N, C-alpha and C positions, 0 to 999 in steps of 0.2 A: 694641535693635538698633544704636544708636549705638556701644555698647561693642564689638560684634562688628566693626563697620567699622574700629575702631581696633586690632583685633587681639586683643581680650580674648575669653576663652572664655565662651560662653553655653550654659547647660545645655540639652540637647535638649528637655526638657519645657517649659522657658520659651519656647524658640523655637517649639515647636508651638502654645503658647497664643497667642503673638504672631501667628503665621501665621493661626491660626483667627480671631482678631479682625480681622485685616486683610482676610480674605476676606469678612467680613460687614460691613465698614465702610460699604459703600454702602447698607446697610439700617439705618443709625444704631445699630449694635450693636457698635461698635468697642471699647467698654470691656468688659473681662472681668467676669463676674458673681462674686459672693462665693464661690459654690460652685466655680466654675472655678478661682479663685485658690487656694482651700483644697485642692482635689484636686490641682492642680499642685504646690503646696508639699509635700503628702504624698507625691506621686510622686517628687519630688526627694529627700526625706528617705529614702524606701524604697530608692532606687537608690544612695544614698551609702554607701560602705564604710568611711569613716573621717572623723575630724574632730569638729567640735562645732557646736551651735546656740548663737548668742550673742544674748541679748535684753538690750539696754542700757536702763537707766533705767526699769525696769518700774514703779517707784513713781510715775512721772508718767502712767501709763496708768490711766484711769478704769475700764477693763474688765480690770484686772489679774487678778482672781480667775478669771473664765472663761478668760483667756489661760493662766494657770498650770495650770488644770484640763485645758485642751486639750493643753498640753505634756506633762503627766503621763500623759495617755491615749495618747500616741504609742507605737507599737510600733517602737522603734528602738534600735540599739546605740550611737548617737551620744551624746556628752556634751552636757549643756545647761548653758550658762554664763549666769547671770542677775545683772545688776548692779542694785543698789537701795540707796537711802539707809537703808532699814529692812529688817529680816528679812522675806523674802517670805512671804505668808500662804497659806492654802488647802492644796492637796495637795503643795506644794513640799517640805515636810519629809519626805514619804514617797518622794520620787524618788531612786532609787538611783544614777541617772546625773547628779545635780545637782552642779555645782561651786560652792562658796561661797567667795568671796574677800572678805576684810575689809581694804580698803586705806585706809579713812578719808580718802579724797580726797587722799592724798599726791601731790604733783606737780600737782594740779589748780589750786592757788592760783597757781603760777608760770605755768601755761598761761593762766589767766584774766587775769593781769596783762599778759601779752604781747598777748592778744586785745583788751583794753580800750585799750591803747596804740595799736593799729592802727585802731580804730574811733572813738576820741574825738578824735584829732588834737591840736592845740596847746592849751595852757592859756590860754584867751582871757579868763577871768573873774578873773584875778589869780594871783599865785604861790601854789602849794600847793593851789589849789582842785581841780585835776584829781586829785592824789594823795589828797585827802580823799574825793572822790567814789569813786575806785577802791577805797579801803580799805573804805568802808561797803558798797558794792555787793558786793564779794567776800565780806565777812563775812556778809551777809544771803542770799547766793545759794544756799548749801548745795550748791555744785558744779553748779548748773543753768545752763548756758550760755544756753538759750533765755530764761529769766527775766532773765538779765543783759542780753541784747540788748534786750528789751522796755523795761527801765528806762533803759537808755542812750539809746534813742530819745526817751523822755519827757524826760530831763534835757537832751538836746540842744536842746530847744525853749525852755528857760529862758533869758531874756535877762539876768537879774541874779543876783547871788550870793544875794540874799534868796529868790528863787524856787527856786534850787537847794536851799538849806537846807530850805525848806518841803517840797519833794518828797522829800528824803532822810529827813525825819522821818516821812513817811507812806507809805513804800514798801510796796506790797502784799506779803502773805505768800507768795502762790503765783500760778500762771498764771490760775487761775479768777478771783481778785480783780482781776488785771491786766486781763483781758478785760472783766470787769464794768465797770470804771472807764471803758473806752473807750465802752461803750454808754451809760453814765450821762452822758457828755459831750454826747450828742445827744438825750437824753430831753427831750421837750417843746420842742425847737427846730424851726426851719423845715426842718431836714435830716432829721428823724426818719423820715419816710415814704420818702425816697430811700435812706437807709442801710438801712432794713428791706428794701426791694425788692432792693437790690444784694446784701445778704447772702443772700437767698433764691436769687437767680440763681447766685451763686458756690457755694452749697452744693449745688444740685440741677441745674445745667445739665449737658448731656451732653458739652460740650467747653469748653475755656478761652475766656475772652472777651478781646477787645482793647479799648483805650481808646475807639475809635470805636463799637464795639458798646455799651459802657457808656453813652456819651453818648446814643445812640439809644434805649436802654432807658429812660433817665430822662426822655425826652420824651413817653412814653406815659402818658396819664391813664386809670387803670383805672376811676375813678368816672364820668367823662364819656364813657369809651370813645372817645377820640379822641387824635390825635397833635398836640402843640403844637410844631410844627417851628420856629415863630418864637421859641419860648422854649428852643431847644436849649441845653443846658448846655455851656459851653466850659471850665468850671473843674472838670473831674472830679478833677484833682489835689487841689484844696482839699477836696473831699468825702472823698476817700480819706484825706487827712491827719487828718481828724477821728477816724478809727478806725485809726490807723497800726499798732497792734499786731494788728489783725484782718485787714486787707487790705493787700496789697503789689503793687507793679508791678515786673516784672523788666525786664531790659535790652532785651527784644523788645517792650516796651510791652504785655505780657500781664498782665491783672489776675487775681489769684487770692487765695484765703485764705492768710494769712501762714504757716500751719503746720497740720499735720494735727490738732494739739490744738485749733485754733480750731473746726474742724468738730465735733469731739467735744463741745466746750463748747456750741456753738450748738444741736445737736440734742438735747442733754440738757435737756428742758423744765424740770426743777427749777431749773436755773441762772437761767433767764429769768423764769419766772412767779413764783417765790418772792422773787427778789431785785429784779426791776425792775417787775413787773406791766406790762410794756411790749411786748416783742417775742415773737412766736411763730414758731419755726422748726421746721417739720415737713414731712414728705413731701407731705401733702395740700395744705397752703398753698403750698409751694414749686412743685409741678407746676402747680397751678391758676393761680398768679400768672404763671408763665412762659408757660403756654399762652394765657392771656388777653392778655398783652402781645404775643405773637407774632401772634395773630389780629387784634388791633386794628391792629398794624403792617402786617399783610398786606392788610387792607382799605384802609389808607392808601396802600399801594403801588399798589393798583388805580387810585386817582385819579391817580397820577403816571405810570402806564402804562409802567413799567420792564419790559423783557423779561428773563427769567431767563438767557438765553444770554450776557448781558454783565455779569452780576453778579460782584462780587469775592467769592471763596470765603471771605474772612474778614469779610464784611459781616454786618450784622444781617439783611438780606434772605436771605442764604445760610443762616444759622442757622434762621430762620423756616421756610424751605422744607424743610429737612432734618428738623426736630425737632418742629414744632408738634403734629403728630398723635400722636407718641409721648407727649408730655406730656399731651395731651387724653385719650388712651386710658387712661393711669394714673388720671385722675380719674373717667372713666366707669366703670372697673372697681370703684371704691369705692362708686359709686351715690349720691354726694352731689349736692345741688342747688346749683349756682353759676351766675353769669352766663355761664360758659363754654359751657353747653349752647346757649344762644340764639346766641352768637357763632358757634359751630360750624355751626349751621343756616344762618346768613347766608352763611358762606363756602362751604359745600358746595352750597347752592342757587343761588349766584350764577351759576355756569356760564359766565362770560365766558372765552374761550379763553386769553388770556394769564394769567389768574388760575389756571386749572387747569394750565397749563404749569408754573407755579411749583412745583406739587406734585411735579413730576419723577417721576411714577409711571405715565406713559402707556405702554401696551403697544400697539404698532402697530395691531392689529386691533380694539381696543376703542373704542367710540364715547364721546363726551363725555357721561357721565351721572353725576349726583350719587351715586346708589346704589352705583355701582361704586367710587367713591373712598371712600365711607364704609365699605364692606365691605373694601376693600383695606387700609385703615388700622386696621381693628378697632374702629371707633366704634359700639359696640353701640346706644347710645340714639339716635344719629343714624339708624342703620338702622331702628330701630323707628319713629321719626318719619316717615321716608320711606315705609316700608311702609304706614303708616296713611293716607298721602296717596292711596294706591291709584291711582297714576299708571300708566296703561296703556302709556305709552311706555317704561317701564323694562325693561331686559333682565335679568330675574332670574337667568337661567342664567349669564351672564357674572359677575354679582355673586357668585353662589354659588361659582363657580370661583375668583374672587379671594380670597374668605374661606378656602376650603379650602387654597389654595396657601400662604397666609400663616399657616395654623394658627389662624385665628380661629374656634374651634369653636362658640362660642355663636351667632355670626352664621350660621355654616353651618347649624346646626339650625333657626334662625329661618326662613331662606330655604327650607330643605328642607321645612319644614312647609307652605309655600305650594304645594308640588307643582310647583316650577319645573323640576325635573329628576328623573328616576327615581333614587332613592337606592340605592346599593349596599349598604345596611345589612344586608339579609337574607343576601346571599351572604357578607359578611364575618363576620357573627355565626355562620354555620354553620361557618366556618373557625376560630372561636375568637378573633376579634379582641378586643383589650382595649378598644377604643373604635371602634364602627362608624363614627362620624363622621370618623374619620381618613382615609377614602377619598374623595378629591375626585371629583366627577362631571365627567369630561373629554370627554363626548360632544358637544362643540361641533363645528361644521362644520370650523373651522380645524384642530383637533386630529385629527379623523378623516382629513382630507386629508393632513396631515403623517404620520400613522401609515401610511396606505396607500402613500404615496410611499416611506417608509423600508422597509416590508416588501418592496415590489417591487424596490427598489434592492439590498437585502441578498440576496434570493433569486436575483436575476439574477447577483450576484457568486458565490454558492454554486454555481449551475449552471455558470458559466464555470470555476470552480475544479475541479469534478468532471470537466470535459472537458479539463483540463490547460492552460487558457488564462490561468493566473494571472500569467505573467511580464510580459505586456503590460497586465495589468488593474490599475487603481488600487484602493486600499483603498476599500470602499464607504462611503457616507454621509459623504463629505467636506463636504457642504453643511450638516451639522448644527452648531448651536452648543449651548452647555450648557443654555440655557433651553428650546429646542425639544426637545432630548433628554430633559430632565426631564419635559416634557409627554407625550411619546410613551411613556416608561417607565411613567408613572402610568396612561396609557390601557391599555397592555399588561397591567399588574398587575390593573387593573379587569376586563379581559377574562378573564384566567386565574382570578380569584376567582369569576367568574360560572359557571364550569364545575362540574358536579356531581362527587361523589366517583368515581362509575363513569361512564366515557365510552363512548358508542357509537363505531363506527369513524370516522364523519365528524368527530365532536368530537375524537377522538384526533389526527386530522390537523391541525386548527386549533390544538389545544393544543400540539402539537409545534412548529409553525411559530412561534407566539407566544413560547413559552418560549425557543426558539433565538435569536430576535431580542433578547429581553430580556437573556439572558446575554451576548450579543455586545456590546450597548450598555453593560452594566454593566462589562465588562472594558475596553472601549475608552475610556470616559469616567470610569471608576473612581468611579461613584456608584450609589446604590440608589434605587428608587422612593420618593418622599416619603411615600407611604402606609405604608411599612414603619417609618418613624420615629415612635415614640411619645414625645411630649414631656410630656404631662400625667400624670406618674407621680412618685411619691415613694418614698424609701427608708424602710423600717420598721426602726428600731433602728440603732445605730451600728456594730455588729460583724456580720461574716458568720456565718451559721448553719451553713455548711459550706464546704469548700474542697478544692481539689486542686492538682495541679502547675501547671496553667495557668489556673485560674479560681477565684474566690471566689463563693460563693452567698449572696445577700441576699434577704430578703423585701421586697416592694414592694406598693404599692397604686395602682390606676389611678384616673382621675378619677371613675369610678362605684363606687369603694370595693371593687373586685374584687382579691383577693389574688393576687399573681403572683410568679414566681421571677425574680430578677435575677442572671444569670450574668455576672460581671464578669471579662473576660479580662485577664490580667496582662501586657498588652503592654509596660508600663514595665519589666518584668524584662529584656527583651532590650536589651543595651547598644549593639548596632549599629543606628544610626538607619535606615540604608538597609534593613537586613533587617527592622527593626521595622515600617517602612512597608509593605514587601512582605507581611509576615504579616498586617497589618491589612487589606490589600486582599484577601488570600486568605480571611480570615474573612468579609469582606463578600460574597464570592462564595459561600461555603458557606451564609451566612445567606440569600442569595437562593434557592439551591437548596432549602434546608430550608423556606422560606416557601411553596413551591409544592406541598408534599406534603399529601395529604388521605387519611388512613387511620385506622381506629379503633385500630390498634396502633402509630401513630407520634405522638409528642408534638408538638402543633402549635407553631409559632413565631408568637407574637403580633406581634412587631416587634423593633426595635432602638432603642437610645438612645445618643447620642454625647456627651451633655452631663452626665448625672448623675454619672458617675465619670470625667469627662474627665481625661487623654486615653485612658483605657481604653474599650474597646468593650463594650457591654452587650447580651446576648441576653435577650429577655423571653419567657417561656413560662408556661403555667398552673402554679399552685402545687399540688404533689401532697402532700396530707396523709398519704398512706400510705407515703411515701418510696420507696426502691428495693426490688426484689424480695427481696434477701437480708435487709434489715432487716424487711421485712413478714413473711417466713416465720419469722423468729426469735422472733416474739411468740407466746406460748402459745395465744392465741385463734385463731391461724391454723395451728396444727399439722396440721390435717386438710385444708388447702387442696390441691386437686388439682394435683399437680406436672405431670402430662402436659398438662393444660389450659394451664398456664403456658408450657410448651415450645412448644405449638401456637401460642399467641398471639405468642410471640417470633418463631417461624418465619414466621407470617403477615405480620408487619411486614417481615421480611427478604425474603420473596417479593415484596412490593410494591416495595421499594427496588431489587431486582435486575431487576425488570420494566420499570423506567424506560428511556427512550431518551435518552442512553446510560445503562447501568446505574449505580446509585448504590451505592458501597461504603461501608458504615458505618465500618469501620476500627477500631472499639473496642467490640466486643460483649463485655460482661461484666455481672455482676450490678449493679454500681454505676451502669450506664447504662441499666438497665431499670426504669422507674418504674411504680407501681401507681396507677391513677386511682380516682375515687370509685365506679366500677362494679366495682372489683377486677379490672380488666383490665390487662394489661401494655402499656406503651408504650415504644418505643425512643427514646432521647434522645442528643444530643451526637454524632451521626454526623459523620464527617469532621473533627471539631475536633482530635482527637489527632494526626492525620496532618499537619495544618497546623502545629500547635504544635511538632511534632518538628523543624521547620525551624529552630527557635531552639535554639542550644546552651544558653542559660540555662534554658529551659523543660525541655529534655531532662534536664539535671542535677537540676533541682528535682523532676522527676517520677520520679526514681530509676530511670530507664532507663539501660541501659549502652551506652557507646560510640556514642551518637547513634542508638540503635535507635528506630524509629518505631512506638511503641505500648507498651502494658503487656506486659512480657516474659512473664508467666505465661500469657497468652492468645494469644501471638503465634506464628504459623506459622513453621516452621524456615527457610523461604526468605527471611524478613525479619530473621533474627537475625545475618546476616553483615554487619557495618558496611561492608565493602569492596564489597558488592554493591548495585546500585541497581535494585531490583525495582519495577516499576510495580504500584500497588495494584490487586489483582484481587478478584473476588467470592469466590474460593476462600479468601481470608484470613478472611472472615466465617464460612465454613463451619467452618474449623479452630477459630476462637474460640468458635463455638457449641458444639462438642464439649467444650471446657474449661468453658463456662458450664453445661452439663448436670451436670458433676461438682460445680461450685460450688453450684448450686441444690439438688441432691439431698443433698450431704454437709454443706451449710452451712459449708464451709471453702473458702478460696481454693485454686486448683490449686498443687500442690507446697507445701502448707502446712508441710511439715516442713523446708523450706529457706528461709533468709532472704537468701541471696546470689544476685543476679541472674545473675552469671557462671556459677555452678554450675548454675542452671536452664537457661541457654542451652546449656551443654555437654551436659546430659542430653537436651534436646530434639533437638539436632543429631545426637546419637548414637542417636536413635530411641526414647528413653524417653518415656513419657507418664504422666499422673497415675494413681494406683491406683484400682481400682474401689471405689466407696462401698458400705458395708454398709447397704443400705436396701431396703425392699420395693418402692420405686419403681424401683430399678435392675434391671429384668428382663433376661433374656438378650438379648431382641430389642433393647431400648434400648441395652444395652452394646455389642452388635454394631454398631448404627447409630453410636454414639459413636466406635467404632474406625475406621469408614469416614470419618468427618469428620476424623480425625487422620492420614489417609494422608500419608506423607512427600512423595510426589509430588502437587502440586496438581491435576494432571489426573485423578488417581484418586479425588478426593473427589466425593461426590454433589452434585447441584445442590440448591438450596433447595426447588425444587418436589418433587423426589424425597423429600427429608427430610420435608417437610410432609405428603406423602401417607402416609408410613410412620407419622408421629406421629399423624395422624388415625385411621389404622387401629388404632394402639396404644390410643388413647383409647376406641375402640369395643369393644375386646376385653373 
């Protein structure tokens, strides 16, 4: 973002990633994940129309083979430029878009000479010594500036010419040997433990450290579990100088690893265990050390009685408050036994107000209870410990809600098993939820009151609006903030999920009221209920199994190993950022509408995911092994499948959609959007998506529709074929498309299969032409007559879906 402030161009996908991380910074999630970085990079590459990818000095990368394979697997027209001291290995030789340049380091020697002059200063050890040092360093460097800098720092500490010559004779051959020598300098010394702890912190801390924090860290004794404040180390500089090639201090007095290759070296256990038999640097030890240090420091702060409101945001106290539970949760998820578990119990059980204040997670209506904090922070084993205490004073409902809101599903299930709150599992499973535990129980007194207040406020506004009093009326629900809105929306979704598929009149009234408020809140605050987001899901395979103009289809698996369909919307294809954001909001709205539908001939929406293919939006639905209806009927074993039953099932789904209040227009009825479930029944999928997608010019072109036409041309009604007309989407468009689908299913050919030109098809339809009658026993005179009525040029002359369904039902009984 600093570059943007200086006027530099920042790619929209990079800005989206930055904004996303900033929004969650308060939850200690400001750093992007590896998958987010990878998906953002892929999105940038996909959206690039020219140029090249430059990978410099790939020979210095320990993971160069996977990196080259990843580059080789990219689907891009960009050139790839790789610089290396040696010919790149792996799949590089098979890359058709690889540029190979053999420059033999020409010009590098001169650059290095200038660079050394700048950093070495005057020749203090005698005439000609500096030139001798430069010559040997450049000769041994093989063009590696980083290696050159490391050796220059070492030589700068030599006080005599003899010491210089000694070091020049034993120069390390590469960075790995350079870093190893730094560690060997502290092996067995009094500084060994401090250096080890410092490297663990710098490798796995969630934010950079300053010198004051480093000093405080080094006062913590992990063995005695106490802080030796009287032994505070004031000479951090001297400690860092011992490993000057591994650790550095910048001008802002921030301490960090000297280079990314240092972290690669440290976390590669073979470097340390085989060479030094000394230091172990891994995630488990790193997070455990940091968490223990934080908790010991936190207990020490209790004795000093410091209030969190006056803490310096760059202090050790501040880091402890923000991140101790995140490090502790990492260790708990591994299930390993360390002193951390006991320390956590001490902190959680303590309960003194200022100590709990430091956690900075208090929510106004929650009482001070250890179980709440353990559930809020995802500390599974601590929750187990507190449950086993059987303390009757604990509010299990509030703890359950905290776990659900923060997606700590294991804790959610543990607390649910106690019967603390009626679980919505049954109603969600009947809807086809990928993970029933994704539905937080929100029937607390506070949430119910907020919900009732919001419903009354909204309906009062609607009543005033219907009476024409809107000019003097403020927008409703001005008192809501994002947190309260999120709670109310989750409560509404829970209520809607509790309704059965068939509603009696009284239930219909409540369903309509709840759904109207939920849609309004979603549009107003541009969010979805948290229960719609499925996080515990993984992608199966690297490549999509299918794809269309505005979405790719992947297989995925839920946490309980259920196979699901991941429809990844190609939002990144839209170059206009403002329009792209608008489209994503429309997709959210369509997903919210889809989520409420319950019918045997409607494909259920299990949920959404915004992280797996970020910044793309993912719709998650059950995986249909039988594929779509045209593919299903094309197989010989299904040659005798009853076509009239198929048409009845499609029309039954349409009748359900058009009976909603307001009616739901599918907008893209055709064989590819009609899936076949395990019971061999048809389910409508993807309704509303093509209409939203058509708002994007990029998607319209990629979908092969002409002149911005909203929908697939071969199934589209004539009133939607004029790009100059702006026709509101009506249910009659689905009726016309159904007529085309009848022909497609019976003939096993797309409408107007004899023409490949969309413009020619548009002209034929506008002139009144329709697809030819299929030659099939299924295409009776009665069915063909019904098809012709569906195709009426005037939308008002087309029959309703109820009329069509009645005729098809009669046809199936004949």
